[in-house]
Each structure stands twice: as C-alpha cells, then as structure tokens.
N, C-alpha and C positions, 0 to 999 in steps of 0.2 A: 506826020505830025498832025494830020488832019484826026487819024485816031486817037491819037493821045489828048488831043483837046476834048474831042467828045467825052472821052475817058474821064479827062477832069472836069467838064461841065458835068457831067455824069454823077460824081463822088459828092462834088459842090452841092448838089442838087440832092442828092441822099443824106448828105451831113444835115443840109437844111430841115429837108422833113423830118429826119429824126430828131433835131431842136425843136422843132415847132410840135411835133409831140407829145416831147418831153415836158416842154412850157404848156401846153395843153393840160396834159395828166397833172402835173405838180399846181397848175391854177385850179384846175377841176378838182383834185384832195384839198387844198387850202381852200375852196368854196365851200365844198361839201364840210369840212369839218366845220367851218364858221358856219354854216347854216345847221348844222346839229349839233354840234356841243354847246354852241352859244346858246340853243334855245332849252338846254337842260334847266330843271326848277331846283330851286333853291329848298334844301329840305333839312336844314338845321338853323340854326339863331333865331333873330326876332325880324319880323315883317310888321311894318304898319299899314292898315288897312282901311278904309272907308265903308261903313255898312254895319259892324258888329257894335254890340252892346258891351260885351267884355271878352275878356282873352280867350285865345282858345288854344289849345294845343294839337297838333298834329303830328303823331307818333309813327315812323316806319320800322319793320321788321326788317330781317337781311333778305326777303324778296321782294321790297319797297311796297306795300301794302301799308295803307294807312288808318292810324286808330285815331280816331278823332274824338277830343272829349274837350265838352265846351260847358257851359252854366245853364244853358235852355236851349230849347229846340229851335229856335229862330236861330241861335249861334251856331248849332249841329248842321242845320241844312245850310248855312250860307257856307260853312267851310267844308262839307261835302261838294258844294260848288266850285271852292276854288281847288281843293286836292283833284277834283274829276279834271278841271282843267288844267293841271299840271302836268298831268299825265296825255289826257286823251283827246286836248282841245281840237287840233284839226278835224279828230272823227266824229266828236261832236258836233262840229260845222256841216261835215259829210251827210250825217244821218238826219239832221235837220231839213237840209237841202233836198233830200232824198223824201223825206215826209211831204213839205210844202211843194214839191215841184220843180224845184231851181238848181237843180244837178248840173242841167247844160249850159249855166252862166260861167261855171268855173272850168267844166270838162269837156264842155263841145256835145256835138248832137252823138258823137258815140259811134261804131261802127256798126253801118244799118241803120245809124239812127237808135240806136238801141238804147241809150241814155236820154233821148228826148220823148222816148214812147215812155218811159217809165216816167217823166216829168208830164207827159199829158193824161198817163191814168191816173197818178194820183192826184195831179187837178181836178180830174172829171169826177174822180170820186169824192173829194172835197176835204180833204184831210184836214187841210191848213183851215177851212172855213167853217169845221166843225167844232175843231179847238177854239178858236174865236169865239164863236157861240159858246162853247161849254164854259170857259174859264170865269165870265163874271157870274156862271149859277153855282160857282161853288162855296162851301163853306167860308167864310173869312179867316177861319183859321189855317184852313189849306191854301189859299190865297197868298197869305204872308209867309208859308213855308216855300209855296213855289218862288214867292219876289224877294225871298232872302236866300234861297238857292243861286236865283240869277244874279245877286249884289255878287255872292259870291264867285262866282264865272267873271264876272265883268269885273271885280276889280285887279284879279289875275290878268286879264285882256289887258284892260288900261296899262297896266305897271309892263308889261312884256310886249307893246308893240313894235319894238325892236329887236325882240328875241324871239319871234314867233317859230313854233316848228317848223322843220324843213318842208313840209308840203306846202305851205304857205308859199316860201319864197322859189321856191320850183314851182309853181304854179302861175304866180305872180299875183297874190291877191290876200287881203286882207279881211278878216270876218268882222263882221256885224253886230253890236252889242247882242247878249243874250234878252230872250226875251222869255217869261213865264209860259208863253203858249208854245214856246218851242220844246218844253219841256215837255206836253201834254201830246206834243205832234208825233216826236219819238214813240212815247207810248201808242200811239194809232199806226204807227210805222211797224212796230214789232208785233201787232194784232194782226193788221193784214198778212205778214210774212210767215204766221202759224196757219195760215188757210189760204186754198187755192182750188178749193173745189167746182169751181164753176167751169174749168177744165175740162174736167172729168164729164160734165154734164154734156159738153159738147162733145167730145169723146164719144160716149155712147152712144149721143144721138146719131151721129156719121154711120160707128159700126151696125146700129139696131135697123137703121137704112138699108144696109149693104150685104149686111149677112143675114144666113138663115137663124131662124128664131133659134131653134135648138144651139146650135155654135156660138150664138150671143149670149144666151143662157150659161151654157157651159164656161164661158169667157170672163163671166162674172156672178159665179158661185163661191159667195164668201165664207159658207160653213168648212171648218176645218177640223181633224181630228187634234189638232194642235189648242184650238181655242180655250181660251183662259177669261171668262168673263169675271169680273169683280164682284158685280152687284147680282143679286137671284133675290127674287121679290121671297121666296119661300125660306131664305137664310139672312134676310137682312133684321135682325134682331138688335134691341137694347140701343133705339135709336133713343134718345135723350133731348127730344121736343116734346110737344105736347101730344095728350093721348089722340088727339083727332090730325095728328100728321100721318097718314095713311093714303098710299097709291091707289088710286080709283084705276082700274082697267079702262081704256080708251078702245073705240077700232081702230086698230091698223091701217093706214092708208096706201094702197097698192098702187104702182107707178102702172098708167093707164098707156097701152101701144096707139090705141085708139083715135089719142086727144093731140100726140103729138104733130105741130104745125108742119106744116110741108116749109123745109130750109132750103133757100139758095145754096148750093157746093159753095159759091164763092165766098159765103160767111163763116164757115168752117177755117177757110186758108186764111182770112183776114184774121180772124181770132186769135189763130195760132199766133200769128205775128203778132198781135196785141197782147197776150196773153203773156205779160211781165208782170206780174204782181210785185216782186221787187228782185232789181237787178242783183245779176250775179256780182259786180263792181261792191255791191253793198254788204249783202249777208251769205253772198255766195250760196244761195238757196237753190236755184235754178228748179230741176225737177227732184230734189233731195228729199225724202221723207222726213220731214224735219220732226224728231220725234225725241225721245228722252227715256228714263229708266227714275222710277222713284219705288219707297217701300218703307214701311215703318214696322217695326215688332215688338208686341207689348212686353211689359218687363217679366211676365212671367215666364216667358222665353227666353230672359239674358241673364249674365253670368251676374249684372248689379240690380235687376231686379227693378229697370225701369226701362223706357224705351228705349229701341235704336232706330235711326232716321236715316235714310240714304237718298242721294240724288244725283244723275248724273244728267242733265240736258243735254241733247244733240243738236247742234249746230254748225252752220259752215266755218270750218276750220280755217281761219283767214288771219291776217296782221291789221290791227291790232286786235285782241279778245273783243267779242261782243259783250262779255261781263265786266262789271267793276267789282273787285272784293274790297270790302271797307268794312270797319267797324264804327260804330256810332254809338255816342252815349251824353246825354246832359244829367250833372252832376245835381239836379235841383228834382231828379226822380220822374221828370215829365216823359222820356224817351230813352230806348237804349234796345240796341238791335245790331245784328252784325250775320255778313251774309254777302249777296252780290245784289247789284244795283243795276237798272238799265242807265246804257251812256245818257248821261243829260238830264237823268230824272232824277231826284229826291228820294230817299227812303231805299227801303230793302226789300226785294220782290221774291227772294227765295232765301231763307236763313232759319234764324229764331232769335227770341229776346229772350228776357230773364224767367219766362213760364214756357211756352210754348217754342215748339218747332214745327217748321213746314218744307215741303218739299213741291214740285211742280211738273208736271208732264202735259202735253197735247193730248187734248180729247176727240182729236181728229173730226169734230162734229161737222154736217154738212150747213154752216151758217151763208151759204152763198146759193143764190138762183138766179137762170138769167131767162130771160123772155126776149121772145121775136115778136118787134114792134112794127105793125104796118104802119105807115106814113102816107098822109096825103100828096099825092103825085103834083098838087098844084101850089102846094103849100109845105116845105118841109120842116115848118113847126109845128105841124098839127099830125095828131097819131091817135089811134082809133081805138076807141073803148064801145064795145058791144056796137049799137048801129050808129055810134056819134063818132064826130071828131072832136077831139080833145086839144087846147093848146099845151106844148111844153115850154116850160120854164128854159130859158135862154140865157148862158151866162159867157161873157166874152172876156178872156185874158190874154195877155200878150206875155209870151215867153221869151227870154233872153237867153240868146244860145250863141258861145264862145264859137269863133271859125277853126280854133285847135286850141288844143291845150298850151301849146306853145306860141299863139298867138292873143294879144288884147283886145282885138277886133272884136265885134260882137256884132248880130243882128237879133232883128226882133221877129218871131212867128206867132201869128194870129193862131190862137187857139179857141175854139167855137164848142161849150159844153151845154149840150141838149138833156134833160133832165125831164123824165117819164114820171109816172104815180110810181113805178118800179125802180129807178132808181136813174143813174147817167146810162147815156149811149154810150157805149165802150168798144164796138165795132159796125161797120154798117156796108151795105152794099146798095144795089137799087133797088129801089123798093123796100126792103127790110135792113131794120137796124137792131143791133142788139143789147138791150138793158143789161146792167148787173144791179142785183138787191143783194147787198151785205148789211147783217144786223151791226156791223162797226159803224157805219153812216150815220147813224143817229142816234148810236149807243153814248151813253155819257160816258166820262173820263174813268181809266181805272184806279186814278189815283187816290180817290176816297177809300177802293179798297183795299191798296198796298198799307196807308196809312193806318187803317183801324187794324189790318193784320199783325202789323208791328205793335200795336198798343194790346192785343185780344192777353188774355190772362188765362181763359180754359175754353172748353169746348164750344158753350154758348155763344162767348163772344167771337170766336173764330166764325161760328154759321153765320152771326149777326152781320159781321165783315161781309161774307160772302153773297148775301141777299141783294147787295146791289152789283153783284159783278155782271158784266156784258160781253166783253170783248176782251183779250181772246178768251175762249174756251180751256177751261184748264182743270185738270184733274187735281187735286191738291191731298197731298197725305199729312197727317198730323201727331203730334206726340206730345205729350205734358211731363210737366214735372212730379205730376200725382198719380203718373202709371196711366192714362188714358192713352188711346191711339185711337182714329179714325179716318174718314175717307171723304171727299165731296168732288161730284163735278159737277162744275158751275160755269155758267153762261147764258146767253140767250140763244135757245135752240129752237128754232121756228116750227109751226105747228102751220102746217100748209091745207088749205079746202079739200085739195084731193091730189093725189100721187106723193111721192115721197123725196121729191127733189133730185132724183137721179136724173132725170131728163129735161130739157127745157120747155116753157110753157108756151102757151101764145097768148101772149099780150092784152090782146082784145077780148078775152073771155074772164072770167072769175077763178078758173080753174087754179091758178097759181098765187090765189091769194095767202096771204099769213094772215089768220086768225088768232094769233097770240103767240105765246113762246111757253114751252113745257114749265111748269109750275115749280118754284123753287123746291117746296118741298117733294115733288116728285121726281127731281133728277136721283142720278144714283147717287148712295152714300150708304156708310158705314159706322158703326160705333163701337168699340170695343166687340168685335166679331168674333166668336168661339174657340176658330182656327188660332188667333193671335198673331195675325200678319196678314196684311194688305201690300198690293203692289200694283203698277201700273208700270205700261212699255206702250201705250197707246194702239195697244191690241183692242179688237171688239169688247166694249164692257160689259154690255148685258146679254142673258139669252134670251131666247124666241119668246119668253113670257111676258117682257117688258113692254108697256103699252105704247111705249112712243118709238118714232125712227130717229136715230141720234143721227146715224152715217151710214152713208153708201161707201163710204173710201177708209176703211181701217186699213192700221200697216198691219204686215204680217204675225201672227199671233206667237212668233217662236220666242222671243226675249222674255215676253211676259209669261209663257209655258216654262220658260227655263228658270225664271226667277222663283214661281214656286213650286215648281220640283224641288230646286236648293231649300227653300225654305222651310219644305214640310219633312224633308229628310234628317234634321235635326232637332231636339229638344234645348239644346242652351246654345244663344249666341253671346259672339263679343265684339268688342270693336273690330279686331283684327277680322275676324270673318266679314265684316261686312267689305273692307279692302278687297279681299279675296272673291266677294262675290263680283263686286267693281271688276277684276281682272278676268272672269270668265271667258273663256273662247270656246267655247262648247258649240257648235253649228249644227242647231235641229234638223234644217233641211237637206243639209250637206249628207250629214251622217246618215240623213235618213235615205237618198238618193243611193250613197255609197253601197247600204247595206243591202238594197235591191237590187241592184245590179250585180253585187258578188253573189245574191242568190241564183239570180238568171243565169252565171257563169257555169253553176252545176250542170247546166242541159248542155254544156259544151266542153267537155273534157280532153276532146281532141282536138280540139284550135287553140292554136299557138298565141292569137291578141287575146282572146279568152282568157286565156290562163294567165299570161303578162297580166291581165288588168286586175284579175281576182288576186296574183299576190301583190300588186302596189296597193290595193285597198283592203286587204283582208283583214288584217289585223289595228288597223285605222283607230284611234279612239275619239275621232269625231271632234277633236281640237284644232282650230287654226292657229297653233304656235309657227312663230317665226321660223323654226329649226326644223319643220315639217315638210317631206317632200308629199307624203299621202296626199296632206293638206293642198298643195297647189294641183294635183292632179284632180281629188276629188272637186272641187271649188270650179277648176275652167273646164272639167267634164260635164256636169250639172249646166254650167252656163251655155255648153256646147249643145245640148241636150234640149235646154228650153227653146235656144233662138231658132232650133229645128223644129220644134215642136209649134211652136207660135208662129213662125214662117209657114210652116206648111198651113195650118189652118188660116191665117189671116193675108196672106199673097202679099200684095203690094200696101195692104193695110197693115200693116205688122208696125212700122212707126206712129201711126196713130194710137194704136194699144200702148198707153201709158199708166194702166191701173197699178197701184199701190200692191195689190195683193195678187198680183198673178204669179208667183211663187206657189201661191196656194193652189192655182188650178192645175201646174204642174205635178203638185202631192197627187193631187185627184187622180191623175195619169198613172205615175208610178204606184201607185199603193196596192192596186189587185191587177196592173195590167188589162185593164179592160178595153175591148173592141171599139168601144164606144169613143175612145178620146182618140183611137188609133188613125194617124194622116192617112188618106185613102194612095198617097204614092208608097206606103209600104206595106207589107203584105203582114209585117209583126213588130212588135216592139224590139226586138231580138236584134234585129239588123239596124234599127233607129240607135239603141245601145253603142253597140260596136263600133257605129259611124262617128258617135260622138267622142270614144274612147280615142278612136283612129285621128280625127280631127286636133284634138287636145295633145298628143304627142306629138303631130306634126307643127302646130303651134308654138310648144313648147321648146319642140327643138331648134323653131328657127328664131324665137326670142332670147332664150336661156342657153344654148347651144346643146350637143349631143351629151354631154356628161353628166349625166343624173343626179349624180350626189351634190350638183350645184341646183338643182329645182327645189331645191329651200322655199320655204312660205314667204321667208323677207327680200327673196330677189323679185317676187311680184308686188307684194303688200308695201307699197311705200309713195312718198307723196312730200311735198313742202308746203308750209304755212307761206300764202303769199299775198303782200301787199296790192291793196285795189287800184295803186295808179302803176306797177310798177308791170308795165307791157313790154319795155324793151329791156333786153339783156344786159346793160351795164345798171338800170336800176332794182332789176331783178337781183343782179349781185350784191346792190347795196342795201336792198331793202327787205328782202327775200330771207328765209331761213336756210337752213342748208337739207338735206334729205334728211327726213326720217322715214326708219322702217317699225312699222306695228303688226300687231296679230289681230285676230277678230274678221269679221265683217258685219255688213249692216243687218244681219240676223243675229248677232251674237250679244252677248250681255255688254262686253267690252265691246262696241259697238262704231266699228271704223271703216269708211266707205273711202275708200283711195282712187275710186274711178275718178281723173284728170279732169271731167267736165264738174263735177261735184262733190269735192272733197269735205267730208262732215265727219265729225264722229263727236267726242264727250268734249264740251265746250267748258267744262270745269266740274269737278268729282267733290262732293262734300258728304262726311258723315258726321251725326251729332248724339252724344249720348246725353240724354237727360237724367242722368246721374251725375253728372259732372261737366258743363258747358265747356269748362277750359281743355278738356280732351276733343274738342269739336276739330275736326282735317278740313281745310278746303283748298281747294289748287285751281286756278284758272290761267289756262294755256292760252297763249303761250309764254304771257308775261305779266307782269302789272301796267308798264308803260308800254305808251304809242311812240315815244321819242324814240329815234332809231338809236340814236347816241349812248343810250340809256344802259346801265349794266342789267335791268330791267326787262328789256325788252322781249329776251328768247329766254330768260334763264330759268324758266319753269318746265321749257319741253323736256328735257333728258328724264325727270323725275316724275313726269304726266307718263312719258311712254312705259318706265318700269314699274308704274302703279305706285310712286313713294308718296304717301303723304305727308303734306304740312300741315303741322302746329297752329290753330288758329282759336288762340284765347279770348276769353271773354271778360274775366274778374278783373278790377282795377289794376291790383296788385301783379298779378301775371302779364298785362298788357305792358306795364311799365318794365318788367324784368327783361322782356322778349326786345324791346326798342333798338335799334341802330341808330335813329337821328330823332331828333325833335325839334322842330319848327314853332314858334309862339305866334299866332298871330296877335297885333295889339290894335286897338280902336284906336283910328287915329282921327279925332274929334275935330 
C-alpha cells in the first residue's frame, strides 16, 4: 500500500510538473508573440505625424527595403529617421549607448566587467563630449537635417511606446528621445571601430623588449611578393587638380629603438584587458581585421562604355545588419541618393546619386599613438613634461550599472578621467600611466563629408567633399556618368616628430609629438589611370618611394593582389563579371603553401605519408569551394604549420603576437625554405611540413570522422548570425539564424572568416553601372529589419550565400513599379 501511495504521489507530481511546464511554455510563447509581432511596424496606408512640412511616401520592395520620396530635403531626413526607427530602433539605442558609455545601465557590467570597460573607455576618449562640442559648429543646414532626422525617429517612438521591439520588453526599459548628438556619436563609434592600432604599439614594445632583434625584425617584415600598391608616384598621372598639386618627398622617419621608454611589465597586461576599442557585443569586431574590397573599372573596359563600380565592406556578421539600405529622393531636386547609411544617422555613406558613385574600404592607417606618462607620486593629477610637472585635466563622471540584465536594480560607479597633453589615460599601474592619442578625439564630425558626397556631381566636387575628412580613414573609389574613374585615400594621418608610431613614446619628451597631418594633396589618389581600373582591399597602398608612413599594420595583400590579377586578365567587363568577382574564393596564401609542399614531396618518393599528402593536394585548384576536400586539408595544414612556426620562434609570447600580416611572415619562410627562418628545434623544414600534415589528419579524423569523403570544406566553414543579447540557449533559438555554410576565407575576395570568436565577412555587396543606375544591385545581410518577427529579419541570407544579387532601382518610374507596400506620412499640424 505504501508503495502504491508513493507511486500515486509521484504520478501526480509528474503530471503537475508537466502541466506547469506546458503552461509556462504556452505563457512564454504568448508573451514572445505579443512582444515580437505587436512591435511590427505599419508599412501600408497613412500615418499622421508631427514635424513634417508635406506628405512623404515610404515604399518598400519585396525585401523590405525603404524607398523615401519627399518634396524637400528636410522631409527626406525626417522620413529616413522614421523608417530606420521602424526597422532598427533597439539597435539604434544600443549603438548610441555604446558611443556615449551607457551600455552598462541596461546590460549590466558584463562578463569580467567587459561591458563596463567599454563604457569607461568611450567615456575616457570623450566621444560624447566631442560630438556635443561639434554639433553647434556645424553649418545650419546640416543641423536642420540632423534635427529633422531626430524628429522622424521620435515621431515613431512617441507613437509606439506600447509597441516597442522585443529587446526593450525583454530588458525592461524604454528608450530616451533621439537627439542630433546621438547621430554624431554613432559616427564616432564607427570611426573608432575601424582603427585599433594602439594595441599593436604595445605588442611590438613587449616583443621588442623580449626578443632578439633579428627575430623581431623577421616577425614584422611587411614586404611581400604579393604586395599590390595602388598609388605609385611615377604612375600617378592625370590628376585634375591644379598644376601645383605635386607630392614633395620628405624624409621618412624610422622607429628608434634607443628611445623606447622603460615600461613596467604590468602595464602590458593591464592594457590588454583594457584594449576593448569596441565590444564584441556591438559590432563583433574583436581581433577581426576589419576590411573590405572595392574597385572601379573605366568605361573603356566595359561593355557599355561607362564605369562599373563594386564594393563589399567586411564587418562582423551579426544581427541586425550593421548597414541600413535605403533610397532617398527630394522631388524639388535638392537631394537624391541611394545606398547604405550608418544606423542612426542621415544620408548615404556608400552608394550613388544621379551623377556619381562611390565605394569605401578601410585605409588601415596608424592614427593612434600611445605615450608612457610619468605621474608625480605625491600628486596623482600631475605628470612630467620635460623637467617640469604639469597639471592634467580631470573629469569625474558617474556610470550607472545594472546589477544584471534581469534586474531593475542599479548602482553608480565613479569614473575619473585623466587627460594629458597627449590624450586620456586608458591604463595605469604604479608610477606609469598610458595615454592614448587618436585623431578622432579632436576631429570634426564626418557628417558634412557625407552630405557633400551625396550632392557631388563630378570629380572636383568629390575631392572638395573629401578635403574635410578626418576619421574614419577611408579608401574611396569613384566613378561618374561622364566616364571618369578615380580614387582618394582620405583622413587625418599624423606626421610625427620622430619615429613612425610603431612603438610607444616617452610622454615626457617631444619625440612623439604630432607636427601636423599628411596634406590632402599628398594623400594617395588617382584619376583616370592608364590601366583603366583601381582596386583597394586594405593592402599596403604605396611603395617605398612614398614619402610618408601611413601604416605599420596593413592587412595581408592577397585580396588586393587577386583583384588586380583578375582585372588585368580581361579586356572587357560586364555587370555579371562584377558579381562573379565578388564570389571568387581563390586563396593565394593557401595555394602558395600547397604548391610549395607538393614540390617538397618530390624528395620523399618512398615515404607513404608524403605521397599521401601529395595525392591530396597535387591537383587542387586553390579555390575554397564548399565541396572541396583538398581545401579543407590545405587550409588546416597551413594553419598547423603557421602555429608551429610562430610558437617555435615566440614560445610563451605566441599569444602576444597578433599582427595582421603574420601570414606574410610565413610566406617568407616557405618561399625558399631558407634556413634563416627554420626554428632551432627542427633540422629541416621537411620534418616541420610532414608534422603539420600528420597533425591535420589527426584533427580532421577527430572532428569530421575517418571517412575522408565527408571532409568537404562545408563541414568546417560554417557559422550563424548571432544577436547581441542571445547568450542563453532559449534566446539563441529565438533570435539567431540557423547554421550558414560558406566558401572562402579571410584571404579570398569572397571574404568569410568563420572563427567562432570573430565571425565576419561581406556585410553588404553593391555593384553600380554608371550606364544605367536602375541596374544597380545591393544586398545587406542578414536582412533589412531588426524586428525578430519580421519576414525581413533573415530573408537575405540564402541569396547572400549564393551570390544572388538584388535589384536596387533608382529612377522614380522603376521605384514605383517594384513597390510591394506604400506608406504615406501626413503632416499632423
């Protein structure tokens, strides 16, 4: 009887638990549906809003892309703000909080205080202070555009207080009204996400101190057989500026080892922890080489006789997309442009207008320096300059920190900002503090540059627009309807008193002072080059004849080399050729390695392992296609070889060495198998190579199984688009995409890095024919909307993987013909 009673109790309890689980599941589903579907925006019919002067239409195509048509430029800006808020309101709030140092107020301090450290860094850099100072200095017309954009955002926000996106409900807060300074702050955030060279200064300092000088120089040799400079002083012809526009060579400064200050080793470790220029939470940038491809082809090489221009910026691939695709037109003729905008800011940053088109990549310029400052032990706000003590500027701010994302309780963290003549202190230890100088701290807003670009009609207008560019440092390619093509690398690149900025400076001296910036007319630029094409892919832009030092941290040259190779092989290009080029997955460094080890195998005819390796790699075409087994073996084998090579030379310092161009160093070693590169633990490279092959087979057997027919590249090169707050399994299933399989690698034109710590790749792909702007194609991944219940949340992934272009028309007639929805905004006066 006792057993039956216990059994009945157990059954009743199990039924209760099942009912409770079912009830909670139903409740969660109902709540989730309510929070997500209720937040979907109206895209048809009419809406009355305050702030408009005349009616505006927002049409949307089958991908949910907005096409804004208004009577004047202010109403265009208003409608852009409104449409962006419809699709990306929570993302806008997240980005402005990141820029202003207010993330912790809604997300908590984060794992190991990572979110709080981002807030502290961005407050120390003064992104918010900078834009609040900059805003009143903008021309009145631009202030009005920013104000109109903000009014559009707030018109949507005010009418949707009970229909906010899912994330606001989940985190339990409501956004503040949008301000013009928020748009400028996000611009600063994007700028700092595109640079981070100060970490390399510290890395070099630590390695220079601990390594033999020859080893150090070997590990930082940027010369490569694949270098593809864009600008050559002797070839830069047809520059349509005035006749006095000539580059005057100046003495090139070299880093001085003797002047490197003695650095407390603790400072290296503290700086590593602080070095979070942009949290993975926001742009998924981490250690990624934020890069891009762009190219432009003259009409003399196209089937239409007009230029073709292509661009695919590479950023962290996450949810929502980092770009917002939009078409903007004022029917009074004051404004018309289409392309992508920065989330939370008006205008078009990459795209075209009625007359010109432009694409952008990162210059990779060194625009950050670090200074070891000595502070007075008796007065922590005084630092040494020469033989004197100088007072630092001290700013005290309070950072609101939520106890956890699920708690409404908050606490206040006091944050003291100490600013020297070189910039804010970003890391400190006893007796030494690290000051960071960045051109973006004092630089004017980039918004005027965007506005002028949008209205430029020719090359001269284009150049005039770029003269005021400060940050970010951008490689712009250009094409116009008259048939001209061009290129300009723009932004403020410092000229140092001594050295090249590769190592920290002694803040007490004048050695690291900035004497100015490279003059605009001296920056690399081309106009109608004789070869008929221009391409940039974050590679080293100039040869050794260029008189200034632009960067110490270029991205490896492989993508740039491959683009130039393919452009040089044809005499005529079509629009389809541009799409084909976007999809190229030929891996120069991996193919180079495979060819070298196959040649080496000829010396080992009687060795089974060597002959097996040769059979796997001998006929590989060098392409990282998803069905290729050789691609899997070759890329894994080169990684094993690289890790063995670097670890052998660096030992415990291997994790410190994170230089972008480390693969170029490996190329030097395998080019001729010179013994000067051979680690001492090996008698020859042959043993090192076969070890890397055997380690590859062992790893692939373990991860993919013993059946080699299943070792295709698709099995290893996959990822998912992840939402910033999807940190637990339930949210991952609700907010993240499914698994995505892609070809390519970080070194191919179709650039995909699926490292789980830093997934990144083409955030959008654009192709423009200056012959007919209605032929423009542009697609932003994963989708136009950040609303999780929207059909446009993930709908562009499949076509992105398959390189399927999406039409993006520009003429008013064709815009009307492709519209699936039409929303009319009516002034509510």
